[in-house]
VOPAGU-2260 file (C-alpha; in pm, 1 decimal, decimal comma):
REM VOPAGU-2260
SITE   aa  ch    i         X         Y         Z
SITE  MET   A    0    9472,3   15185,1  -12091,3
SITE  LYS   A    1    9369,0   14843,1  -12131,7
SITE  ASP   A    2    9744,7   14763,0  -12124,5
SITE  GLY   A    3    9831,3   14951,9  -11803,6
SITE  ASN   A    4    9507,5   14750,0  -11598,9
SITE  MET   A    5    9664,5   14435,6  -11753,3
SITE  GLN   A    6   10032,7   14533,3  -11616,7
SITE  ALA   A    7    9868,9   14612,2  -11312,3
SITE  ARG   A    8    9658,7   14277,1  -11238,0
SITE  GLY   A    9    9985,3   14097,9  -11350,5
SITE  ARG   A   10   10203,8   14274,5  -11121,6
SITE  ALA   A   11    9941,8   14229,5  -10832,5
SITE  ARG   A   12    9913,2   13830,1  -10926,1
SITE  LEU   A   13   10295,1   13868,3  -10923,0
SITE  TYR   A   14   10284,8   14041,1  -10579,6
SITE  ASN   A   15   10042,9   13809,6  -10432,2
SITE  LEU   A   16   10232,3   13490,9  -10568,7
SITE  LEU   A   17   10566,1   13631,3  -10400,7
SITE  VAL   A   18   10400,3   13715,6  -10049,2
SITE  GLY   A   19   10221,0   13382,5  -10044,1
SITE  ALA   A   20   10536,9   13185,6  -10112,3
SITE  ILE   A   21   10691,1   13402,3   -9822,4
SITE  TRP   A   22   10411,2   13308,6   -9623,4
SITE  PHE   A   23   10397,7   12933,4   -9652,9
SITE  GLY   A   24   10774,3   12967,2   -9615,8
SITE  GLY   A   25   10710,9   13102,1   -9258,6
SITE  LEU   A   26   10453,6   12846,1   -9206,2
SITE  ALA   A   27   10717,5   12574,5   -9261,4
SITE  LEU   A   28   10969,0   12765,2   -9032,4
SITE  LEU   A   29   10699,4   12749,0   -8768,6
SITE  ALA   A   30   10611,1   12396,4   -8806,6
SITE  GLN   A   31   10976,3   12335,5   -8764,6
SITE  ASN   A   32   11007,5   12523,2   -8446,4
SITE  VAL   A   33   10704,0   12356,5   -8282,9
SITE  TYR   A   34   10837,1   11998,5   -8412,4
SITE  GLU   A   35   11174,6   12074,1   -8231,9
SITE  LEU   A   36   11023,4   12197,0   -7904,2
SITE  SER   A   37   10795,6   11875,0   -7904,7
SITE  GLY   A   38   10990,7   11599,5   -8107,4
SITE  PRO   A   39   11301,9   11421,0   -8076,5
SITE  GLY   A   40   11548,5   11594,3   -7837,2
SITE  ALA   A   41   11284,1   11830,6   -7716,6
SITE  PRO   A   42   11379,8   12021,7   -7354,3
SITE  GLU   A   43   11245,4   11897,9   -7086,1
SITE  GLY   A   44   10882,1   12040,0   -6967,8
SITE  SER   A   45   10532,1   12030,1   -7102,8
SITE  VAL   A   46   10502,6   12110,2   -7472,5
SITE  PRO   A   47   10258,5   12375,2   -7437,0
SITE  GLY   A   48   10498,6   12547,0   -7200,4
SITE  ARG   A   49   10797,0   12505,6   -7422,1
SITE  LEU   A   50   10620,2   12680,8   -7713,7
SITE  VAL   A   51   10472,9   12942,6   -7481,5
SITE  ARG   A   52   10833,2   13048,3   -7373,8
SITE  SER   A   53   10988,1   13002,6   -7692,8
SITE  VAL   A   54   11107,6   13340,2   -7867,2
SITE  ALA   A   55   11138,8   13175,1   -8222,5
SITE  VAL   A   56   10780,0   13030,5   -8196,6
SITE  TRP   A   57   10670,6   13404,2   -8104,4
SITE  ALA   A   58   10874,6   13541,1   -8393,9
SITE  ASN   A   59   10742,5   13320,3   -8657,8
SITE  LEU   A   60   10388,3   13357,4   -8528,7
SITE  LEU   A   61   10436,1   13753,1   -8565,5
SITE  PHE   A   62   10612,0   13706,8   -8899,3
SITE  SER   A   63   10322,2   13453,5   -9053,9
SITE  GLY   A   64   10058,1   13689,1   -8921,4
SITE  LEU   A   65   10219,3   13997,9   -9072,4
SITE  THR   A   66   10273,3   13814,2   -9418,3
SITE  LEU   A   67    9892,3   13707,6   -9413,1
SITE  TYR   A   68    9831,1   14061,0   -9342,9
SITE  VAL   A   69    9993,0   14162,8   -9651,7
SITE  PHE   A   70    9888,6   13891,8   -9849,7
SITE  LEU   A   71    9538,1   13985,2   -9764,7
SITE  SER   A   72    9592,4   14364,5   -9804,3
SITE  ARG   A   73    9444,2   14567,9  -10127,7
SITE  ASN   A   74    9715,9   14831,3  -10103,1
SITE  GLU   A   75    9973,6   14729,4  -10353,6
SITE  LYS   A   76   10247,0   14972,9  -10193,1
SITE  ASN   A   77   10215,0   14759,1   -9870,6
SITE  LYS   A   78   10314,3   14445,6  -10083,6
SITE  ALA   A   79   10559,1   14613,9  -10272,7
SITE  ARG   A   80   10741,1   14760,5   -9926,7
SITE  PHE   A   81   10719,1   14431,3   -9785,6
SITE  LEU   A   82   10867,3   14245,4  -10075,5
SITE  TYR   A   83   11150,5   14529,5  -10099,0
SITE  VAL   A   84   11277,6   14418,8   -9738,0
SITE  PHE   A   85   11305,9   14060,2   -9890,4
SITE  TYR   A   86   11504,6   14217,1  -10180,3
SITE  VAL   A   87   11748,2   14376,2   -9994,9
SITE  LEU   A   88   11777,3   14055,1   -9758,4
SITE  LEU   A   89   11885,8   13878,4  -10112,2
SITE  THR   A   90   12141,1   14172,2  -10183,0
SITE  VAL   A   91   12305,1   14059,3   -9887,8
SITE  GLU   A   92   12257,8   13672,8   -9890,1
SITE  ILE   A   93   12371,8   13639,8  -10246,4
SITE  PRO   A   94   12718,3   13781,0  -10196,7
SITE  LEU   A   95   12762,6   13597,4   -9883,4
SITE  GLN   A   96   12664,1   13271,0  -10084,0
SITE  ILE   A   97   12946,8   13371,8  -10338,7
SITE  LEU   A   98   13173,2   13438,0  -10071,3
SITE  ALA   A   99   13115,2   13114,4   -9893,6
SITE  GLY   A  100   13103,0   12912,1  -10227,6
SITE  LEU   A  101   13476,3   13061,4  -10319,2
SITE  SER   A  102   13574,6   12976,1   -9941,5
SITE  LEU   A  103   13673,5   13375,9   -9896,3
SITE  LEU   A  104   13393,4   13434,8   -9621,0
SITE  PRO   A  105   13650,8   13533,3   -9331,6
SITE  PHE   A  106   13430,4   13564,4   -9049,0
SITE  LEU   A  107   13133,8   13300,6   -9011,0
SITE  THR   A  108   13098,8   12987,4   -8843,4
SITE  VAL   A  109   12789,2   12751,5   -8922,7
SITE  LYS   A  110   12737,4   12413,8   -8798,9
SITE  ALA   A  111   12376,3   12211,7   -8816,8
SITE  ASN   A  112   12391,0   11825,4   -8699,5
SITE  ILE   A  113   12142,0   11733,7   -8968,8
SITE  PRO   A  114   12161,3   11549,3   -9275,3
SITE  TYR   A  115   12328,1   11737,0   -9543,8
SITE  GLY   A  116   12339,0   12036,2   -9268,2
SITE  ARG   A  117   12583,5   12310,7   -9351,9
SITE  VAL   A  118   12911,6   12346,8   -9241,8
SITE  TYR   A  119   13125,7   12648,1   -9254,0
SITE  CYS   A  120   13415,5   12719,7   -8999,4
SITE  THR   A  121   13643,0   13012,2   -8964,3
SITE  LYS   A  122   13653,6   13017,2   -8596,2
SITE  GLU   A  123   13956,6   12744,9   -8558,0
SITE  GLY   A  124   14144,5   12640,1   -8873,9
SITE  PHE   A  125   13894,7   12644,9   -9183,8
SITE  SER   A  126   13628,9   12389,3   -9343,8
SITE  ASN   A  127   13369,2   12453,8   -9608,7
SITE  GLY   A  128   13125,8   12147,2   -9633,6
SITE  ARG   A  129   12816,8   11971,5   -9513,1
SITE  MET   A  130   12727,6   11679,9   -9283,2
SITE  ASN   A  131   12682,8   11357,3   -9458,1
SITE  ARG   A  132   12308,8   11166,1   -9486,6
SITE  PHE   A  133   12315,9   11073,8   -9103,7
SITE  GLY   A  134   12414,1   11427,2   -8967,4
SITE  TRP   A  135   12813,2   11369,0   -8918,3
SITE  TYR   A  136   13071,6   11580,7   -9012,9
SITE  ALA   A  137   13232,0   11288,5   -9223,3
SITE  PRO   A  138   13253,2   11140,2   -9563,3
SITE  GLU   A  139   12942,7   10928,8   -9682,1
SITE  PHE   A  140   12937,1   10622,7   -9481,5
SITE  ARG   A  141   13022,0   10311,1   -9669,5
SITE  GLN   A  142   12807,9   10043,0   -9576,8
SITE  ARG   A  143   12955,7    9731,1   -9779,4
SITE  SER   A  144   12819,7    9405,6   -9670,2
SITE  ASP   A  145   13157,0    9227,9   -9736,1
SITE  ALA   A  146   13360,5    9465,8   -9523,6
SITE  HIS   A  147   13483,4    9479,9   -9167,5
SITE  ARG   A  148   13361,4    9791,0   -9013,7
SITE  ILE   A  149   13560,2   10033,9   -8777,7
SITE  LEU   A  150   13333,4   10234,6   -8555,2
SITE  ILE   A  151   13561,6   10582,6   -8434,7
SITE  VAL   A  152   13373,6   10765,3   -8123,8
SITE  GLY   A  153   13508,2   11064,0   -7962,5
SITE  ASP   A  154   13422,7   11433,2   -7925,5
SITE  SER   A  155   13512,9   11750,9   -8124,7
SITE  PHE   A  156   13858,2   11592,5   -8187,7
SITE  VAL   A  157   13665,4   11345,1   -8405,8
SITE  GLU   A  158   13390,3   11561,6   -8519,6
SITE  ALA   A  159   13699,0   11757,0   -8670,1
SITE  MET   A  160   13500,0   12062,8   -8798,4
SITE  HIS   A  161   13824,0   12257,2   -8850,6
SITE  VAL   A  162   13954,0   12053,6   -9109,5
SITE  GLU   A  163   13773,0   11946,0   -9424,8
SITE  ARG   A  164   13558,1   11632,4   -9371,9
SITE  ASP   A  165   13779,1   11427,4   -9597,0
SITE  ARG   A  166   14130,4   11498,0   -9380,9
SITE  ASN   A  167   13990,4   11398,6   -9041,0
SITE  LEU   A  168   14141,3   11101,6   -8874,7
SITE  GLY   A  169   13888,2   10865,0   -8956,3
SITE  ALA   A  170   13882,8   10976,2   -9321,9
SITE  ARG   A  171   14268,5   10952,8   -9322,4
SITE  LEU   A  172   14263,6   10602,5   -9136,5
SITE  GLN   A  173   14017,5   10505,9   -9404,0
SITE  ASP   A  174   14245,1   10611,5   -9679,2
SITE  MET   A  175   14559,0   10418,2   -9545,2
SITE  LEU   A  176   14338,8   10085,5   -9504,7
SITE  ASP   A  177   14205,1   10139,8   -9882,2
SITE  ALA   A  178   14558,5   10137,7   -9986,5
SITE  ALA   A  179   14650,2    9818,5   -9816,5
SITE  PRO   A  180   14653,1    9516,4  -10036,4
SITE  VAL   A  181   14330,1    9297,3  -10031,0
SITE  GLN   A  182   14505,0    9003,9   -9903,6
SITE  ASP   A  183   14659,8    9179,8   -9602,4
SITE  LEU   A  184   14303,4    9323,5   -9505,8
SITE  GLN   A  185   14157,6    8979,4   -9558,0
SITE  ARG   A  186   14470,2    8836,2   -9349,1
SITE  VAL   A  187   14416,4    9093,4   -9073,3
SITE  PHE   A  188   14026,3    9120,4   -9073,8
SITE  GLY   A  189   13891,2    8830,5   -9245,3
SITE  LYS   A  190   13735,6    9060,5   -9516,2
SITE  PRO   A  191   13845,4    9207,6   -9838,2
SITE  LEU   A  192   13729,5    9543,1   -9755,7
SITE  VAL   A  193   13720,3    9819,4   -9449,2
SITE  ASP   A  194   13482,4   10081,7   -9376,2
SITE  VAL   A  195   13544,6   10344,2   -9127,1
SITE  VAL   A  196   13244,6   10495,7   -8952,2
SITE  ALA   A  197   13339,3   10821,3   -8751,7
SITE  LEU   A  198   13108,6   10982,5   -8514,6
SITE  GLY   A  199   13245,6   11282,7   -8324,4
SITE  ARG   A  200   13027,0   11579,2   -8171,5
SITE  ALA   A  201   13164,7   11878,0   -8014,0
SITE  GLY   A  202   13109,6   11888,0   -7621,0
SITE  TYR   A  203   13034,9   11513,9   -7580,4
SITE  GLY   A  204   13215,7   11343,3   -7305,7
SITE  PRO   A  205   13231,4   10976,2   -7159,4
SITE  ALA   A  206   12879,0   10946,7   -7063,9
SITE  GLN   A  207   12766,1   11006,5   -7401,4
SITE  TYR   A  208   13012,3   10813,9   -7571,8
SITE  ILE   A  209   12808,0   10519,1   -7428,6
SITE  GLU   A  210   12522,3   10605,3   -7607,7
SITE  MET   A  211   12700,3   10705,1   -7940,8
SITE  ILE   A  212   12865,0   10339,1   -7925,0
SITE  ASP   A  213   12550,9   10171,7   -7880,3
SITE  TYR   A  214   12390,9   10362,4   -8161,3
SITE  GLY   A  215   12695,8   10319,6   -8394,8
SITE  MET   A  216   12693,4    9957,5   -8325,8
SITE  ASP   A  217   12316,8    9907,0   -8387,7
SITE  ALA   A  218   12310,1   10181,8   -8693,7
SITE  PHE   A  219   12603,0   10077,5   -8864,0
SITE  ALA   A  220   12651,6    9703,9   -8779,3
SITE  SER   A  221   13013,0    9782,2   -8669,4
SITE  ASP   A  222   13279,8    9517,3   -8614,3
SITE  GLU   A  223   13515,9    9683,6   -8370,3
SITE  VAL   A  224   13513,6   10048,6   -8176,9
SITE  ILE   A  225   13774,3   10267,1   -8095,0
SITE  LEU   A  226   13733,7   10541,7   -7848,0
SITE  VAL   A  227   13930,0   10852,7   -7870,6
SITE  SER   A  228   13943,5   11064,6   -7544,6
SITE  PHE   A  229   14065,0   11434,6   -7529,8
SITE  MET   A  230   14270,5   11435,0   -7207,7
SITE  GLY   A  231   14186,0   11830,7   -7223,6
SITE  ASN   A  232   13816,0   11776,8   -7093,0
SITE  ASP   A  233   13723,7   11415,5   -7086,5
SITE  PHE   A  234   13766,7   11409,7   -6712,0
SITE  ARG   A  235   13617,4   11712,4   -6643,7
SITE  ASN   A  236   13283,2   11650,4   -6842,9
SITE  THR   A  237   13193,8   11338,9   -6586,9
SITE  LEU   A  238   13120,7   11599,9   -6299,1
SITE  PRO   A  239   12845,5   11873,4   -6248,4
SITE  SER   A  240   13047,8   12083,1   -6024,0
SITE  TYR   A  241   13300,2   12139,2   -6329,3
SITE  GLN   A  242   13019,3   12208,9   -6569,9
SITE  ARG   A  243   12811,6   12378,7   -6393,1
SITE  PRO   A  244   12600,4   12565,8   -6641,8
SITE  LEU   A  245   12521,4   12216,1   -6776,8
SITE  THR   A  246   12303,6   12076,5   -6539,5
SITE  PRO   A  247   12190,1   11682,7   -6516,9
SITE  GLU   A  248   11895,6   11769,6   -6721,8
SITE  ARG   A  249   12077,2   11902,9   -7010,9
SITE  TYR   A  250   12384,3   11683,2   -6988,0
SITE  ILE   A  251   12453,8   11282,9   -6894,6
SITE  TYR   A  252   12623,8   11258,0   -6606,1
SITE  TYR   A  253   12708,9   10927,0   -6399,5
SITE  ASP   A  254   12760,2   10850,0   -6031,2
SITE  TRP   A  255   12694,1   10580,5   -5767,2
SITE  ASN   A  256   12375,2   10590,4   -5608,8
SITE  ASN   A  257   12275,5   10498,9   -5182,9
SITE  GLN   A  258   12310,8   10109,8   -5304,9
SITE  GLY   A  259   12649,1   10178,9   -5470,9
SITE  ARG   A  260   12475,8   10103,7   -5834,7
SITE  PHE   A  261   12662,4   10298,6   -6066,6
SITE  GLU   A  262   12368,2   10496,4   -6295,4
SITE  PRO   A  263   12293,8   10815,5   -6418,2
SITE  VAL   A  264   12218,2   11093,3   -6154,7
SITE  PRO   A  265   11885,8   11221,5   -6097,6
SITE  GLY   A  266   11761,5   11404,9   -6416,2
SITE  SER   A  267   12021,2   11259,4   -6633,7
SITE  GLU   A  268   11800,9   11000,3   -6747,8
SITE  ARG   A  269   11583,3   11239,5   -6948,0
SITE  ALA   A  270   11907,1   11382,8   -7114,8
SITE  ARG   A  271   12024,3   11007,1   -7224,3
SITE  ASP   A  272   11683,9   10950,1   -7335,4
SITE  ARG   A  273   11674,1   11267,5   -7531,4
SITE  LEU   A  274   12017,3   11222,0   -7698,0
SITE  ARG   A  275   11932,2   10877,3   -7807,4
SITE  ARG   A  276   11604,0   11026,0   -7964,0
SITE  VAL   A  277   11861,7   11307,9   -8149,7
SITE  LEU   A  278   12110,9   11032,7   -8271,2
SITE  TRP   A  279   11824,7   10820,6   -8434,6
SITE  SER   A  280   11601,8   11131,5   -8566,8
SITE  ASN   A  281   11863,6   11172,2   -8845,6
SITE  HIS   A  282   11756,8   10827,1   -8977,1
SITE  ARG   A  283   11418,6   10955,6   -9096,3
SITE  PRO   A  284   11321,8   11017,2   -9445,4
SITE  LEU   A  285   11479,8   11343,9   -9588,0
SITE  VAL   A  286   11156,3   11517,0   -9630,9
SITE  PHE   A  287   11152,6   11568,2   -9237,0
SITE  HIS   A  288   11490,2   11765,9   -9267,5
SITE  VAL   A  289   11403,0   12015,3   -9567,6
SITE  VAL   A  290   11325,3   12268,6   -9370,3
SITE  PRO   A  291   11633,4   12272,9   -9129,1
SITE  MET   A  292   11845,5   12202,7   -9433,2
SITE  LEU   A  293   11759,2   12512,1   -9615,8
SITE  LYS   A  294   11781,0   12720,5   -9262,4
SITE  SER   A  295   12132,9   12575,8   -9219,1
SITE  ARG   A  296   12214,6   12726,7   -9544,9
SITE  TRP   A  297   12067,2   13081,1   -9505,2
SITE  LEU   A  298   12409,5   13251,9   -9409,0
SITE  THR   A  299   12256,4   13585,9   -9322,7
SITE  PHE   A  300   12076,0   13395,6   -9036,1
SITE  GLY   A  301   12417,2   13234,1   -8939,6
SITE  ILE   A  302   12577,8   13613,2   -8921,5
SITE  VAL   A  303   12296,1   13683,1   -8695,0
SITE  SER   A  304   12341,4   13406,5   -8501,4
SITE  ASN   A  305   12721,4   13435,2   -8473,2
SITE  THR   A  306   12712,5   13821,8   -8364,1
SITE  TYR   A  307   12445,7   13715,1   -8122,8
SITE  GLN   A  308   12697,9   13441,6   -7969,8
SITE  PHE   A  309   12981,8   13699,1   -7989,6
SITE  ALA   A  310   12787,8   13902,9   -7757,4
SITE  ARG   A  311   12699,5   13690,1   -7524,7
SITE  LEU   A  312   13045,1   13542,4   -7505,4
SITE  ALA   A  313   13189,4   13880,4   -7462,3
SITE  LEU   A  314   12944,0   13946,2   -7182,3
SITE  LYS   A  315   13018,9   13623,2   -7031,9
SITE  ARG   A  316   13412,0   13706,1   -7016,1
SITE  TYR   A  317   13329,0   14089,0   -6899,8
SITE  ARG   A  318   13146,1   13939,3   -6610,8
SITE  HIS   A  319   13395,3   13659,5   -6526,3
SITE  GLU   A  320   13684,3   13938,2   -6516,1
SITE  ASN   A  321   13481,3   14152,8   -6303,0
SITE  ASN   A  322   13355,0   13868,5   -6054,3
SITE  GLN   A  323   13630,5   13653,2   -6060,3
SITE  GLU   A  324   13353,2   13357,9   -6018,1
SITE  ALA   A  325   13493,5   13005,2   -5992,1
SITE  GLY   A  326   13455,0   12824,6   -6334,5
SITE  GLY   A  327   13716,8   12738,9   -6580,1
SITE  ASP   A  328   13744,0   12532,7   -6886,6
SITE  GLY   A  329   13976,5   12302,4   -6731,6
SITE  GLN   A  330   14275,2   12405,8   -6966,8
SITE  LEU   A  331   14595,8   12515,5   -6806,3
SITE  SER   A  332   14649,5   12877,9   -6887,7
SITE  ASP   A  333   15035,3   13053,7   -6981,3
SITE  SER   A  334   15164,5   13002,3   -6639,9
SITE  PHE   A  335   15043,0   12626,7   -6610,9
SITE  ASP   A  336   14814,2   12748,2   -6339,1
SITE  ALA   A  337   14483,9   12567,8   -6413,2
SITE  GLY   A  338   14257,9   12876,7   -6229,5
SITE  ALA   A  339   13999,2   12766,6   -6075,4
SITE  GLY   A  340   14037,4   12375,8   -6097,3
SITE  GLY   A  341   14358,4   12164,1   -6283,1
SITE  GLY   A  342   14126,9   11877,4   -6209,9
SITE  VAL   A  343   14304,1   11574,9   -6328,8
SITE  PHE   A  344   14616,6   11763,8   -6404,1
SITE  ASN   A  345   14706,9   11877,0   -6067,0
SITE  VAL   A  346   14998,8   11647,0   -5923,2
SITE  ASP   A  347   14802,4   11628,6   -5593,2
SITE  LEU   A  348   14458,0   11527,0   -5689,7
SITE  ASP   A  349   14185,2   11686,8   -5450,9
SITE  GLU   A  350   13844,0   11505,8   -5415,1
SITE  ASP   A  351   13668,5   11602,9   -5726,0
SITE  ALA   A  352   13955,3   11515,7   -5921,8
SITE  ARG   A  353   13974,7   11168,4   -5774,5
SITE  ARG   A  354   13576,4   11138,3   -5804,1
SITE  SER   A  355   13585,0   11236,9   -6174,8
SITE  ALA   A  356   13888,2   10993,2   -6260,1
SITE  ARG   A  357   13709,1   10719,1   -6087,9
SITE  ILE   A  358   13376,1   10784,5   -6259,7
SITE  TYR   A  359   13577,9   10838,1   -6620,7
SITE  GLN   A  360   13766,6   10502,6   -6557,9
SITE  THR   A  361   13412,2   10325,4   -6443,2
SITE  LEU   A  362   13251,2   10469,2   -6783,7
SITE  VAL   A  363   13518,1   10316,3   -6978,9
SITE  GLU   A  364   13473,8    9973,5   -6791,1
SITE  HIS   A  365   13099,1   10004,0   -6912,8
SITE  MET   A  366   13184,4   10073,2   -7272,7
SITE  GLN   A  367   13420,0    9786,1   -7296,8
SITE  GLU   A  368   13145,2    9569,2   -7166,6
SITE  ARG   A  369   12901,0    9687,0   -7397,0
SITE  VAL   A  370   13128,1    9656,1   -7678,9
SITE  GLU   A  371   13249,8    9301,1   -7602,6
SITE  ASN   A  372   12939,4    9146,0   -7531,3
SITE  SER   A  373   12842,5    9233,2   -7885,0
SITE  GLY   A  374   13125,3    9018,8   -7995,1
SITE  GLN   A  375   13323,7    9332,9   -8106,9
SITE  ARG   A  376   13663,8    9437,5   -7984,2
SITE  PHE   A  377   13709,6    9766,3   -7803,3
SITE  ARG   A  378   14015,1    9981,8   -7827,7
SITE  MET   A  379   14131,4   10326,6   -7702,6
SITE  VAL   A  380   14340,4   10627,6   -7821,1
SITE  SER   A  381   14415,6   10899,1   -7567,3
SITE  ILE   A  382   14495,6   11274,3   -7696,3
SITE  PRO   A  383   14696,6   11494,6   -7478,5
SITE  TYR   A  384   14671,9   11849,0   -7405,7
SITE  HIS   A  385   14957,3   12092,6   -7403,4
SITE  PRO   A  386   14912,4   12476,5   -7245,9
SITE  PRO   A  387   15088,1   12769,7   -7408,0
SITE  ALA   A  388   15365,3   12760,1   -7167,8
SITE  PHE   A  389   15450,0   12422,5   -7290,5
SITE  TYR   A  390   15566,6   12621,8   -7626,1
SITE  ASP   A  391   15732,6   12917,6   -7472,5
SITE  SER   A  392   16095,4   12895,1   -7539,4
SITE  GLY   A  393   16183,2   13165,4   -7327,9
SITE  GLY   A  394   15987,3   13044,3   -7042,1
SITE  SER   A  395   16045,0   12777,5   -6739,5
SITE  GLY   A  396   15773,2   12572,4   -6880,8
SITE  TYR   A  397   15900,9   12526,0   -7197,4
SITE  GLY   A  398   15881,4   12147,8   -7302,6
SITE  ALA   A  399   15783,0   12066,3   -6938,7
SITE  LEU   A  400   15531,8   11771,2   -6875,3
SITE  ARG   A  401   15552,3   11844,3   -6517,5
SITE  HIS   A  402   15564,6   12221,9   -6374,1
SITE  ASN   A  403   15443,4   12436,2   -6078,7
SITE  GLY   A  404   15233,6   12148,2   -5917,9
SITE  TYR   A  405   15074,7   12014,4   -6252,8
SITE  ASP   A  406   15155,5   11722,6   -6484,0
SITE  LEU   A  407   15055,9   11709,8   -6805,8
SITE  ARG   A  408   15091,5   11347,0   -6838,2
SITE  GLN   A  409   14870,1   11250,6   -6531,7
SITE  PRO   A  410   14537,4   11219,2   -6742,4
SITE  GLU   A  411   14720,5   10951,7   -6964,9
SITE  ARG   A  412   14839,4   10779,6   -6678,6
SITE  LEU   A  413   14485,2   10732,3   -6523,2
SITE  VAL   A  414   14368,6   10603,2   -6876,1
SITE  ARG   A  415   14659,2   10371,0   -6855,2
SITE  GLU   A  416   14543,7   10226,1   -6522,9
SITE  VAL   A  417   14205,4   10099,2   -6662,9
SITE  SER   A  418   14356,6    9995,5   -6987,3
SITE  GLU   A  419   14619,3    9780,6   -6810,8
SITE  ARG   A  420   14355,8    9646,9   -6543,9
SITE  ARG   A  421   14082,7    9552,2   -6814,6
SITE  ALA   A  422   14350,5    9455,4   -7105,0
SITE  ILE   A  423   14190,6    9739,9   -7367,8
SITE  PRO   A  424   14459,5    9799,7   -7622,2
SITE  LEU   A  425   14565,6   10185,1   -7586,3
SITE  LEU   A  426   14719,6   10429,2   -7830,0
SITE  GLU   A  427   14895,0   10680,6   -7562,4
SITE  LEU   A  428   14978,8   10964,9   -7798,3
SITE  GLY   A  429   15156,8   11113,7   -7520,0
SITE  ASP   A  430   15408,4   10823,7   -7527,5
SITE  THR   A  431   15416,7   10805,3   -7897,3
SITE  ASN   A  432   15520,3   11167,2   -7899,8
SITE  HIS   A  433   15818,4   11074,8   -7646,9
SITE  MET   A  434   15914,4   10732,1   -7823,5
SITE  HIS   A  435   15938,0   10968,2   -8130,1
SITE  SER   A  436   16135,9   11241,3   -7947,1
SITE  LEU   A  437   15904,7   11513,9   -8071,9
SITE  SER   A  438   16022,9   11872,5   -7993,0
SITE  PRO   A  439   15753,4   12118,3   -7853,6
SITE  ASP   A  440   15769,5   12310,0   -8194,7
SITE  GLU   A  441   15698,7   11972,0   -8395,4
SITE  ILE   A  442   15415,7   11895,4   -8100,9
SITE  LYS   A  443   15266,2   12246,9   -8191,9
SITE  ALA   A  444   15252,0   12165,2   -8536,0
SITE  LEU   A  445   14978,1   11898,4   -8459,0
SITE  TYR   A  446   14721,4   12121,9   -8303,6
SITE  LEU   A  447   14547,5   12435,2   -8427,5
SITE  SER   A  448   14551,5   12763,9   -8184,4
SITE  GLU   A  449   14906,6   12798,5   -8125,9
SITE  GLY   A  450   14956,5   12418,1   -8030,1
SITE  SER   A  451   14661,7   12413,1   -7748,8
SITE  GLY   A  452   14361,4   12367,2   -7990,5
SITE  HIS   A  453   14197,2   12115,1   -8174,9
SITE  LEU   A  454   14413,9   11884,7   -8442,8
SITE  SER   A  455   14569,7   12054,1   -8729,1
SITE  GLU   A  456   14536,1   11862,5   -9056,9
SITE  ALA   A  457   14888,9   11742,5   -9010,1
SITE  GLY   A  458   14773,8   11621,4   -8647,9
SITE  HIS   A  459   14458,4   11417,3   -8776,3
SITE  ASP   A  460   14720,1   11252,3   -9043,7
SITE  TYR   A  461   14945,5   11184,5   -8761,0
SITE  VAL   A  462   14673,1   11024,9   -8537,8
SITE  ALA   A  463   14548,9   10826,7   -8795,4
SITE  ARG   A  464   14889,7   10697,0   -8913,0
SITE  ALA   A  465   14964,6   10609,3   -8487,2
SITE  MET   A  466   14648,3   10437,9   -8495,2
SITE  LEU   A  467   14764,9   10205,4   -8790,3
SITE  ARG   A  468   15081,1   10120,3   -8635,5
SITE  ALA   A  469   14930,5   10059,0   -8304,6
SITE  PHE   A  470   14619,5    9865,8   -8381,3
SITE  TYR   A  471   14721,9    9722,7   -8738,7
SITE  PRO   A  472   15087,0    9700,2   -8740,5
SITE  SER   A  473   15111,9    9461,2   -9036,3
SITE  LEU   A  474   14935,0    9695,2   -9236,3
SITE  ASP   A  475   15163,9    9998,2   -9205,5
SITE  ALA   A  476   15361,7   10058,8   -9518,6
SITE  GLN   A  477   15606,0   10305,4   -9363,1
């Protein structure tokens, strides 16, 4: 009898310990939700209003309340049922972690732009790893005092979560520079070592690149800056009319005001200030990131999130197909038809396309001024876009750079205009492809998604090698 009572008391203490630990975990998640809605990068509006409207905050409040009720309950059966739910979740999570660790999980994409945040991508290409200390998908930044530092800035083509982080263009350029003799590095850069810092973030455009350059020059003490610009969307990212869901309050846009001054449009100042806070928030002590780091590794949550995003995308496509609303992503379709707007790909530019080109070029000029005013050199790389029809050997658009009113090289010519006007060294990859007489099939191998997506591993190596040849030719051993 006495043994039975001792076992019951021991079981009760264990239940209380486990439920209490879960309760504290819920409180930590709630604290993180509150911080996200009131700290760096928080949406606009009053803090109380954001908290009241947050589904995550309410869900965590209900969870914490339920957990506290179970903890205070004297009914052990309630605690056992509660813990059984978490046991079931663990039986799901553990196999997911094993499969992900072996790179065998085929249907998940997670990314957390926080220090050491989890990255697992199967959406396009494949990668399985984590962010570095400062929340960038790149090898740890080497900040050696006697090194010349090259800052690379761009969007998802630089972030490159579709390949392993040590195989992207920044990492490959670092490998090539590391292989160069020390005396050659000393001659070219004036220092015996070179460090490459690659900052890329999906969805960013020229207006965000300005902030990333300012941040990168300050945070990592760079000596030169290379802007990598993707022609498929960087021009379109300059106009709200091209990105209708992304209002100026959510995305940075520039334009000329009534006095002719080029500045962020009304509302975008808040988006700009929020981005600045977000960029620097990852430099805080790691203790501030423990909860989101653990959350990013919870793959069950990732699957739920992926399912939700898939459902939203399917609904969006269904509505688009039924309503045929204006919009589009700016990429040319199988027939070279840009759908709702080809933008700068149109041979005859409309008013929006001309305006986006002018804004893009002015933003580039501002980047150059900021970099050179800091005593550094500014360079550019343009990455071309090719639609599926370009690779269709049975179609009239096969290998065609100009077809049916569209010109695939026109965006790069607009980049060349500002580079020549401002004496900016430019690596024009479309021109490089032409110089090397690459066939459509050879170009296709440089990209994912049958040639119309992000860079493949071979593409990253190709771009890095082209950068070395264009900007540091005496270091190219091949």
